[in-house]
VMD Tcl script that builds the backbone (N, CA, C; Angstrom):
set m [mol new atoms 423]
animate dup $m
set s [atomselect $m all]
$s set {name element resname resid chain x y z} {
  {N N MET 1 A 55.340 74.091 112.464}
  {CA C MET 1 A 55.674 75.216 110.988}
  {C C MET 1 A 57.150 75.969 110.509}
  {N N LYS 2 A 57.863 76.595 111.708}
  {CA C LYS 2 A 59.032 77.192 111.453}
  {C C LYS 2 A 59.749 76.108 110.243}
  {N N LYS 3 A 60.126 75.004 110.892}
  {CA C LYS 3 A 60.731 73.904 110.694}
  {C C LYS 3 A 60.497 73.350 108.815}
  {N N THR 4 A 59.569 73.317 108.949}
  {CA C THR 4 A 59.180 72.974 107.376}
  {C C THR 4 A 58.690 74.560 106.371}
  {N N ALA 5 A 58.737 75.861 107.271}
  {CA C ALA 5 A 59.294 76.733 105.930}
  {C C ALA 5 A 60.881 76.800 106.097}
  {N N VAL 6 A 61.803 76.430 107.165}
  {CA C VAL 6 A 63.102 76.362 106.776}
  {C C VAL 6 A 63.176 75.078 105.428}
  {N N PHE 7 A 62.556 74.239 105.702}
  {CA C PHE 7 A 63.017 73.059 104.985}
  {C C PHE 7 A 62.492 73.277 103.482}
  {N N ALA 8 A 61.121 73.641 103.193}
  {CA C ALA 8 A 60.630 74.299 101.835}
  {C C ALA 8 A 62.138 75.161 101.323}
  {N N THR 9 A 62.137 76.570 102.551}
  {CA C THR 9 A 63.301 77.210 101.615}
  {C C THR 9 A 64.525 76.711 101.178}
  {N N LEU 10 A 64.846 75.615 101.942}
  {CA C LEU 10 A 66.136 74.946 101.531}
  {C C LEU 10 A 66.064 74.094 100.170}
  {N N PHE 11 A 64.698 73.178 100.284}
  {CA C PHE 11 A 64.514 72.751 99.310}
  {C C PHE 11 A 64.447 73.510 98.194}
  {N N PHE 12 A 63.984 74.982 97.899}
  {CA C PHE 12 A 63.626 75.619 96.994}
  {C C PHE 12 A 64.985 75.651 96.282}
  {N N LEU 13 A 66.292 76.219 96.998}
  {CA C LEU 13 A 67.092 76.959 96.778}
  {C C LEU 13 A 68.426 75.965 96.272}
  {N N TRP 14 A 68.142 74.365 96.843}
  {CA C TRP 14 A 68.624 73.436 96.071}
  {C C TRP 14 A 68.457 73.204 94.683}
  {N N ALA 15 A 66.955 73.100 94.765}
  {CA C ALA 15 A 66.588 72.923 93.163}
  {C C ALA 15 A 66.760 73.757 92.459}
  {N N PHE 16 A 66.399 75.020 92.849}
  {CA C PHE 16 A 67.144 76.290 91.644}
  {C C PHE 16 A 68.801 76.091 91.330}
  {N N ALA 17 A 69.431 75.664 92.466}
  {CA C ALA 17 A 70.497 75.188 91.825}
  {C C ALA 17 A 70.844 74.519 90.865}
  {N N VAL 18 A 70.242 73.198 90.920}
  {CA C VAL 18 A 70.812 72.031 90.471}
  {C C VAL 18 A 70.118 71.890 89.197}
  {N N SER 19 A 69.216 73.145 88.867}
  {CA C SER 19 A 68.398 72.864 87.688}
  {C C SER 19 A 68.601 73.583 86.399}
  {N N GLY 20 A 69.824 73.783 86.865}
  {CA C GLY 20 A 70.546 74.977 85.625}
  {C C GLY 20 A 70.662 76.411 85.717}
  {N N ALA 21 A 70.041 76.786 87.147}
  {CA C ALA 21 A 70.122 78.094 87.179}
  {C C ALA 21 A 71.221 78.774 86.913}
  {N N LEU 22 A 72.538 77.689 87.411}
  {CA C LEU 22 A 73.771 78.967 86.926}
  {C C LEU 22 A 74.205 78.977 85.390}
  {N N ALA 23 A 73.351 78.305 84.837}
  {CA C ALA 23 A 73.469 78.699 83.292}
  {C C ALA 23 A 73.210 79.943 82.935}
  {N N PRO 24 A 73.969 80.807 82.265}
  {CA C PRO 24 A 73.606 82.007 81.811}
  {C C PRO 24 A 72.369 82.386 80.986}
  {N N SER 25 A 71.528 83.500 80.828}
  {CA C SER 25 A 70.748 83.185 79.669}
  {C C SER 25 A 71.127 83.946 78.650}
  {N N LYS 26 A 70.960 83.783 77.086}
  {CA C LYS 26 A 71.527 83.705 76.004}
  {C C LYS 26 A 71.064 85.488 75.842}
  {N N GLU 27 A 69.909 85.298 75.702}
  {CA C GLU 27 A 69.414 86.566 75.899}
  {C C GLU 27 A 69.253 87.503 76.437}
  {N N SER 28 A 70.149 87.575 77.749}
  {CA C SER 28 A 69.954 88.566 78.623}
  {C C SER 28 A 71.136 89.216 78.473}
  {N N GLY 29 A 72.261 88.769 77.737}
  {CA C GLY 29 A 73.876 88.713 77.963}
  {C C GLY 29 A 73.918 88.779 79.334}
  {N N GLU 30 A 73.872 87.738 80.341}
  {CA C GLU 30 A 74.042 88.283 81.621}
  {C C GLU 30 A 75.448 87.323 81.830}
  {N N SER 31 A 76.746 87.765 82.894}
  {CA C SER 31 A 77.360 87.101 82.625}
  {C C SER 31 A 77.542 85.541 83.281}
  {N N ARG 32 A 78.479 84.492 82.732}
  {CA C ARG 32 A 78.761 83.620 82.833}
  {C C ARG 32 A 79.703 83.224 84.485}
  {N N PRO 33 A 79.368 82.295 84.569}
  {CA C PRO 33 A 79.948 81.858 86.102}
  {C C PRO 33 A 81.580 81.690 85.949}
  {N N GLY 34 A 82.196 81.281 84.882}
  {CA C GLY 34 A 83.410 82.083 84.825}
  {C C GLY 34 A 84.016 82.883 84.692}
  {N N LEU 35 A 83.533 83.889 84.408}
  {CA C LEU 35 A 83.779 85.029 83.848}
  {C C LEU 35 A 83.793 86.491 85.461}
  {N N PHE 36 A 84.850 86.030 86.170}
  {CA C PHE 36 A 85.635 87.162 86.985}
  {C C PHE 36 A 85.954 88.496 86.694}
  {N N ASP 37 A 85.259 89.659 86.879}
  {CA C ASP 37 A 85.097 91.311 86.937}
  {C C ASP 37 A 85.993 91.370 88.012}
  {N N PRO 38 A 87.420 91.651 87.676}
  {CA C PRO 38 A 87.799 92.482 89.199}
  {C C PRO 38 A 87.276 93.877 89.599}
  {N N LYS 39 A 86.834 94.628 88.666}
  {CA C LYS 39 A 85.775 95.951 88.902}
  {C C LYS 39 A 84.490 95.513 89.234}
  {N N THR 40 A 83.889 94.876 89.318}
  {CA C THR 40 A 82.760 94.191 90.398}
  {C C THR 40 A 83.002 93.358 91.568}
  {N N VAL 41 A 84.113 93.694 92.449}
  {CA C VAL 41 A 84.178 93.267 93.269}
  {C C VAL 41 A 84.266 93.621 94.522}
  {N N GLU 42 A 83.237 93.090 95.558}
  {CA C GLU 42 A 82.846 93.279 96.446}
  {C C GLU 42 A 82.536 92.783 97.589}
  {N N THR 43 A 82.160 92.830 98.813}
  {CA C THR 43 A 82.497 92.059 99.966}
  {C C THR 43 A 80.895 92.585 100.943}
  {N N VAL 44 A 80.538 90.606 100.960}
  {CA C VAL 44 A 79.026 91.123 101.578}
  {C C VAL 44 A 78.995 89.742 102.888}
  {N N SER 45 A 78.237 90.435 104.001}
  {CA C SER 45 A 78.421 89.170 105.331}
  {C C SER 45 A 77.149 88.808 105.270}
  {N N GLY 46 A 76.775 87.572 105.803}
  {CA C GLY 46 A 75.540 87.363 105.616}
  {C C GLY 46 A 75.481 85.771 106.631}
  {N N ILE 47 A 74.075 85.156 106.228}
  {CA C ILE 47 A 73.769 83.625 106.781}
  {C C ILE 47 A 73.634 82.926 105.471}
  {N N VAL 48 A 74.500 81.598 105.496}
  {CA C VAL 48 A 74.407 80.938 105.077}
  {C C VAL 48 A 72.693 79.969 104.967}
  {N N VAL 49 A 72.130 79.564 104.308}
  {CA C VAL 49 A 70.207 79.582 103.847}
  {C C VAL 49 A 70.731 77.978 103.635}
  {N N ALA 50 A 71.418 77.877 102.359}
  {CA C ALA 50 A 71.504 76.336 101.513}
  {C C ALA 50 A 72.564 76.695 101.112}
  {N N VAL 51 A 73.271 74.520 101.338}
  {CA C VAL 51 A 74.790 74.488 100.517}
  {C C VAL 51 A 74.165 73.102 99.941}
  {N N PRO 52 A 73.726 73.190 98.561}
  {CA C PRO 52 A 73.245 72.039 97.862}
  {C C PRO 52 A 74.174 71.034 97.115}
  {N N PRO 53 A 74.360 70.075 97.805}
  {CA C PRO 53 A 75.688 69.012 97.184}
  {C C PRO 53 A 75.848 69.201 95.506}
  {N N PRO 54 A 77.220 69.376 94.920}
  {CA C PRO 54 A 77.758 69.887 93.831}
  {C C PRO 54 A 76.994 68.762 92.881}
  {N N ALA 55 A 76.206 69.066 92.231}
  {CA C ALA 55 A 75.841 68.410 90.829}
  {C C ALA 55 A 76.837 68.072 89.673}
  {N N ALA 56 A 76.380 67.436 88.544}
  {CA C ALA 56 A 77.085 67.127 87.667}
  {C C ALA 56 A 76.187 67.308 86.309}
  {N N LYS 57 A 76.901 67.976 85.434}
  {CA C LYS 57 A 75.707 67.996 84.493}
  {C C LYS 57 A 76.501 67.092 82.995}
  {N N GLY 58 A 75.801 66.718 82.683}
  {CA C GLY 58 A 76.367 66.097 81.408}
  {C C GLY 58 A 77.985 65.116 81.666}
  {N N GLY 59 A 77.987 64.684 82.893}
  {CA C GLY 59 A 79.197 64.065 83.271}
  {C C GLY 59 A 80.536 65.382 83.789}
  {N N VAL 60 A 79.709 66.663 83.769}
  {CA C VAL 60 A 80.860 67.532 84.406}
  {C C VAL 60 A 80.629 68.370 85.761}
  {N N PRO 61 A 81.492 68.058 86.367}
  {CA C PRO 61 A 81.071 68.321 88.192}
  {C C PRO 61 A 81.340 69.928 87.951}
  {N N GLN 62 A 79.791 70.483 88.550}
  {CA C GLN 62 A 79.784 71.690 88.515}
  {C C GLN 62 A 80.339 72.411 90.008}
  {N N PRO 63 A 80.705 73.795 90.037}
  {CA C PRO 63 A 81.058 74.713 90.863}
  {C C PRO 63 A 80.571 74.309 92.179}
  {N N ALA 64 A 81.178 74.102 93.332}
  {CA C ALA 64 A 80.291 74.285 94.856}
  {C C ALA 64 A 79.554 75.500 94.516}
  {N N HIS 65 A 78.453 75.381 95.540}
  {CA C HIS 65 A 77.986 77.135 95.417}
  {C C HIS 65 A 76.838 76.781 96.907}
  {N N LEU 66 A 76.336 78.216 97.005}
  {CA C LEU 66 A 75.322 78.201 98.111}
  {C C LEU 66 A 74.737 79.613 98.156}
  {N N ALA 67 A 73.588 79.602 98.835}
  {CA C ALA 67 A 72.755 80.734 98.932}
  {C C ALA 67 A 73.110 81.731 100.233}
  {N N LEU 68 A 73.194 82.732 99.853}
  {CA C LEU 68 A 73.799 83.739 101.348}
  {C C LEU 68 A 72.975 84.275 101.569}
  {N N LYS 69 A 71.994 85.278 102.203}
  {CA C LYS 69 A 70.868 85.800 102.826}
  {C C LYS 69 A 72.077 87.108 104.087}
  {N N THR 70 A 72.084 87.957 103.122}
  {CA C THR 70 A 72.675 89.688 103.472}
  {C C THR 70 A 71.260 90.111 104.516}
  {N N ASP 71 A 71.803 91.285 104.487}
  {CA C ASP 71 A 70.819 92.185 105.064}
  {C C ASP 71 A 69.914 92.728 103.890}
  {N N ARG 72 A 70.626 92.679 102.589}
  {CA C ARG 72 A 69.989 93.419 101.484}
  {C C ARG 72 A 69.086 92.720 100.557}
  {N N GLU 73 A 69.884 91.320 100.260}
  {CA C GLU 73 A 68.738 90.344 99.220}
  {C C GLU 73 A 69.562 88.718 99.635}
  {N N THR 74 A 69.192 87.863 99.045}
  {CA C THR 74 A 69.653 86.547 98.739}
  {C C THR 74 A 70.974 85.936 97.839}
  {N N LEU 75 A 72.095 85.951 97.598}
  {CA C LEU 75 A 72.937 85.893 96.607}
  {C C LEU 75 A 73.712 84.319 96.517}
  {N N MET 76 A 73.067 84.386 95.059}
  {CA C MET 76 A 73.991 82.696 94.777}
  {C C MET 76 A 75.661 82.910 94.661}
  {N N VAL 77 A 75.860 82.443 95.587}
  {CA C VAL 77 A 77.473 82.033 95.796}
  {C C VAL 77 A 78.690 81.411 94.756}
  {N N ILE 78 A 79.106 81.308 94.039}
  {CA C ILE 78 A 79.757 80.091 93.045}
  {C C ILE 78 A 81.360 80.152 94.096}
  {N N LEU 79 A 81.390 78.857 94.140}
  {CA C LEU 79 A 82.584 78.586 95.324}
  {C C LEU 79 A 83.756 78.134 94.363}
  {N N GLY 80 A 83.649 76.999 93.984}
  {CA C GLY 80 A 84.464 76.388 93.137}
  {C C GLY 80 A 84.531 75.077 93.489}
  {N N PRO 81 A 85.270 73.846 93.271}
  {CA C PRO 81 A 85.761 72.994 93.368}
  {C C PRO 81 A 85.338 72.258 94.631}
  {N N ALA 82 A 84.440 71.101 94.967}
  {CA C ALA 82 A 84.111 70.489 96.550}
  {C C ALA 82 A 85.654 70.179 96.886}
  {N N TRP 83 A 86.250 69.491 96.633}
  {CA C TRP 83 A 87.314 69.107 96.496}
  {C C TRP 83 A 88.518 69.674 97.043}
  {N N PHE 84 A 88.623 70.874 96.531}
  {CA C PHE 84 A 89.691 72.531 97.078}
  {C C PHE 84 A 89.340 72.586 98.802}
  {N N PHE 85 A 87.752 72.139 98.440}
  {CA C PHE 85 A 87.147 73.056 100.250}
  {C C PHE 85 A 88.071 71.890 100.935}
  {N N GLU 86 A 87.683 70.576 100.284}
  {CA C GLU 86 A 88.024 69.262 101.370}
  {C C GLU 86 A 89.747 68.951 101.694}
  {N N ARG 87 A 90.270 69.292 100.956}
  {CA C ARG 87 A 91.467 69.363 100.701}
  {C C ARG 87 A 92.069 70.437 102.029}
  {N N GLN 88 A 91.361 71.507 101.813}
  {CA C GLN 88 A 91.470 72.819 102.898}
  {C C GLN 88 A 91.469 72.483 103.843}
  {N N GLY 89 A 90.096 71.859 104.593}
  {CA C GLY 89 A 89.391 71.458 106.007}
  {C C GLY 89 A 88.652 72.313 106.065}
  {N N PHE 90 A 88.257 72.740 105.216}
  {CA C PHE 90 A 87.507 74.156 105.058}
  {C C PHE 90 A 85.703 73.557 105.032}
  {N N ALA 91 A 84.373 73.849 106.195}
  {CA C ALA 91 A 83.356 73.522 105.860}
  {C C ALA 91 A 82.696 74.494 105.743}
  {N N ILE 92 A 81.624 74.595 104.846}
  {CA C ILE 92 A 80.535 75.678 105.069}
  {C C ILE 92 A 79.368 74.712 105.127}
  {N N SER 93 A 78.319 75.495 106.251}
  {CA C SER 93 A 76.611 74.570 106.683}
  {C C SER 93 A 75.809 75.896 106.170}
  {N N ALA 94 A 74.470 75.260 106.345}
  {CA C ALA 94 A 73.707 76.110 106.469}
  {C C ALA 94 A 73.721 76.616 107.672}
  {N N LEU 95 A 73.147 77.654 107.620}
  {CA C LEU 95 A 73.140 78.911 108.995}
  {C C LEU 95 A 74.631 79.142 109.558}
  {N N ASP 96 A 75.615 78.717 109.045}
  {CA C ASP 96 A 77.242 79.320 109.240}
  {C C ASP 96 A 76.906 80.990 108.724}
  {N N LYS 97 A 77.408 81.613 109.442}
  {CA C LYS 97 A 77.796 83.347 109.007}
  {C C LYS 97 A 78.893 83.521 108.518}
  {N N ILE 98 A 79.128 84.075 107.390}
  {CA C ILE 98 A 80.594 84.066 106.859}
  {C C ILE 98 A 80.440 85.432 106.230}
  {N N GLN 99 A 81.649 85.497 105.558}
  {CA C GLN 99 A 81.730 86.755 104.667}
  {C C GLN 99 A 82.541 86.561 103.143}
  {N N VAL 100 A 81.810 87.114 102.418}
  {CA C VAL 100 A 82.659 86.549 100.982}
  {C C VAL 100 A 82.820 87.585 100.119}
  {N N THR 101 A 84.098 87.665 99.638}
  {CA C THR 101 A 84.552 88.768 98.725}
  {C C THR 101 A 84.882 87.770 97.254}
  {N N GLY 102 A 83.804 88.746 96.294}
  {CA C GLY 102 A 84.069 88.063 95.126}
  {C C GLY 102 A 83.092 88.973 93.732}
  {N N SER 103 A 83.254 88.768 92.776}
  {CA C SER 103 A 82.751 89.485 91.750}
  {C C SER 103 A 81.181 89.473 91.137}
  {N N ARG 104 A 80.521 90.410 91.663}
  {CA C ARG 104 A 79.518 90.358 91.694}
  {C C ARG 104 A 78.281 90.143 89.977}
  {N N VAL 105 A 77.831 89.384 89.662}
  {CA C VAL 105 A 77.509 88.366 88.535}
  {C C VAL 105 A 75.762 88.424 88.478}
  {N N MET 106 A 75.438 88.438 87.225}
  {CA C MET 106 A 73.725 88.165 87.075}
  {C C MET 106 A 73.978 86.947 86.781}
  {N N PHE 107 A 72.503 85.829 86.954}
  {CA C PHE 107 A 72.829 84.545 86.910}
  {C C PHE 107 A 70.797 84.245 86.390}
  {N N GLN 108 A 70.510 84.352 85.024}
  {CA C GLN 108 A 69.304 84.408 85.294}
  {C C GLN 108 A 68.136 85.468 85.957}
  {N N GLY 109 A 69.109 86.583 86.048}
  {CA C GLY 109 A 68.207 87.728 86.307}
  {C C GLY 109 A 68.637 87.505 87.968}
  {N N LYS 110 A 69.039 87.105 88.735}
  {CA C LYS 110 A 69.465 86.831 89.888}
  {C C LYS 110 A 70.547 87.137 90.572}
  {N N PRO 111 A 70.735 88.147 91.334}
  {CA C PRO 111 A 71.965 88.356 92.260}
  {C C PRO 111 A 73.308 87.380 92.246}
  {N N GLY 112 A 74.122 87.617 92.552}
  {CA C GLY 112 A 75.243 86.453 92.848}
  {C C GLY 112 A 76.872 86.986 92.646}
  {N N LEU 113 A 77.746 86.280 93.337}
  {CA C LEU 113 A 79.035 86.478 93.528}
  {C C LEU 113 A 80.010 85.207 93.100}
  {N N ILE 114 A 80.564 85.575 92.405}
  {CA C ILE 114 A 81.955 84.493 92.333}
  {C C ILE 114 A 82.979 84.849 93.309}
  {N N ALA 115 A 83.051 83.864 94.054}
  {CA C ALA 115 A 83.664 84.386 95.263}
  {C C ALA 115 A 85.257 83.931 95.055}
  {N N ALA 116 A 86.367 85.091 95.791}
  {CA C ALA 116 A 87.539 84.909 95.938}
  {C C ALA 116 A 87.909 84.586 96.665}
  {N N GLU 117 A 87.168 84.728 97.874}
  {CA C GLU 117 A 87.567 84.366 99.257}
  {C C GLU 117 A 86.496 84.635 100.141}
  {N N VAL 118 A 86.499 83.210 101.277}
  {CA C VAL 118 A 85.402 83.387 102.019}
  {C C VAL 118 A 86.002 83.056 103.620}
  {N N LYS 119 A 85.393 84.184 104.483}
  {CA C LYS 119 A 85.719 84.276 105.753}
  {C C LYS 119 A 84.793 83.369 106.689}
  {N N LYS 120 A 85.375 82.810 107.610}
  {CA C LYS 120 A 84.286 82.172 108.612}
  {C C LYS 120 A 85.035 82.044 109.964}
  {N N GLY 121 A 84.641 82.384 110.731}
  {CA C GLY 121 A 85.078 82.443 112.157}
  {C C GLY 121 A 86.591 83.339 111.852}
  {N N ASP 122 A 87.174 82.915 112.428}
  {CA C ASP 122 A 88.405 83.043 112.234}
  {C C ASP 122 A 89.684 82.971 111.349}
  {N N ARG 123 A 88.562 81.557 110.086}
  {CA C ARG 123 A 89.770 80.693 109.117}
  {C C ARG 123 A 89.796 81.778 107.899}
  {N N THR 124 A 89.832 81.967 107.176}
  {CA C THR 124 A 89.842 82.240 105.473}
  {C C THR 124 A 90.175 81.540 104.276}
  {N N LEU 125 A 89.590 81.257 103.281}
  {CA C LEU 125 A 89.712 80.202 102.357}
  {C C LEU 125 A 90.197 81.194 101.479}
  {N N LYS 126 A 91.062 81.667 100.409}
  {CA C LYS 126 A 91.653 81.940 99.214}
  {C C LYS 126 A 91.098 81.119 98.171}
  {N N LEU 127 A 90.447 81.597 97.208}
  {CA C LEU 127 A 89.569 80.864 95.955}
  {C C LEU 127 A 90.422 81.211 94.563}
  {N N ARG 128 A 90.113 82.865 94.647}
  {CA C ARG 128 A 90.703 83.390 93.634}
  {C C ARG 128 A 91.972 84.343 94.083}
  {N N ASP 129 A 92.646 84.531 92.706}
  {CA C ASP 129 A 93.698 86.027 92.931}
  {C C ASP 129 A 92.832 86.976 92.691}
  {N N GLU 130 A 93.392 88.180 92.636}
  {CA C GLU 130 A 93.283 89.200 92.846}
  {C C GLU 130 A 92.573 89.676 91.266}
  {N N LYS 131 A 93.104 88.818 90.091}
  {CA C LYS 131 A 92.339 88.999 88.340}
  {C C LYS 131 A 91.332 87.948 88.525}
  {N N GLY 132 A 90.957 86.826 89.728}
  {CA C GLY 132 A 89.853 86.066 89.163}
  {C C GLY 132 A 90.483 84.474 88.940}
  {N N THR 133 A 91.919 84.624 88.883}
  {CA C THR 133 A 92.136 83.125 88.763}
  {C C THR 133 A 92.490 82.307 89.886}
  {N N PRO 134 A 91.475 80.928 89.263}
  {CA C PRO 134 A 91.158 80.001 90.253}
  {C C PRO 134 A 92.650 79.548 91.256}
  {N N LEU 135 A 92.811 79.704 92.736}
  {CA C LEU 135 A 93.967 79.467 93.026}
  {C C LEU 135 A 93.937 77.598 93.082}
  {N N TRP 136 A 93.253 77.216 92.629}
  {CA C TRP 136 A 93.091 75.643 92.569}
  {C C TRP 136 A 93.487 75.142 90.993}
  {N N GLY 137 A 94.525 73.871 90.985}
  {CA C GLY 137 A 94.853 73.128 89.762}
  {C C GLY 137 A 93.704 71.936 89.170}
  {N N SER 138 A 94.415 71.017 88.937}
  {CA C SER 138 A 93.259 69.534 88.314}
  {C C SER 138 A 93.529 69.052 89.974}
  {N N PRO 139 A 92.788 68.116 90.260}
  {CA C PRO 139 A 92.993 67.361 91.368}
  {C C PRO 139 A 93.813 66.301 91.499}
  {N N LYS 140 A 94.583 66.440 92.422}
  {CA C LYS 140 A 95.657 65.321 92.763}
  {C C LYS 140 A 95.263 64.080 93.464}
  {N N PRO 141 A 95.535 62.911 92.901}
  {CA C PRO 141 A 94.825 61.679 93.448}
  {C C PRO 141 A 95.667 61.221 94.805}
}
mol reanalyze $m
mol bondsrecalc $m
mol representation Tube
mol addrep $m
């Protein structure tokens, strides 16, 4: 029974993420995933409950993201391009315990973070500087 519930939850979160839930709602005035606001930076810790594979929308790769369950809520965390993680040898899987520092935003009424830094165990991966500027450039062959 527990395995079925975990699978159902992971599937729901994956479907939510790739269905366009990362797109801001025009009528609600919500933040867009590319708008990092240094004034809303916070650090949260939790357990990764889903890491859906990055999808492509209209041929454009979407950023890697995950669902993080904290003591208070479940957050959608926008990370950055999957290739950046691969090049750093930094992998995140479901059930990993991580700490994320990022800018708090809302995605269609749901809380989220645009990650600037992710800590897993004794490793830290910086994704953005203090202003929110991504630390990756174009992918290199």
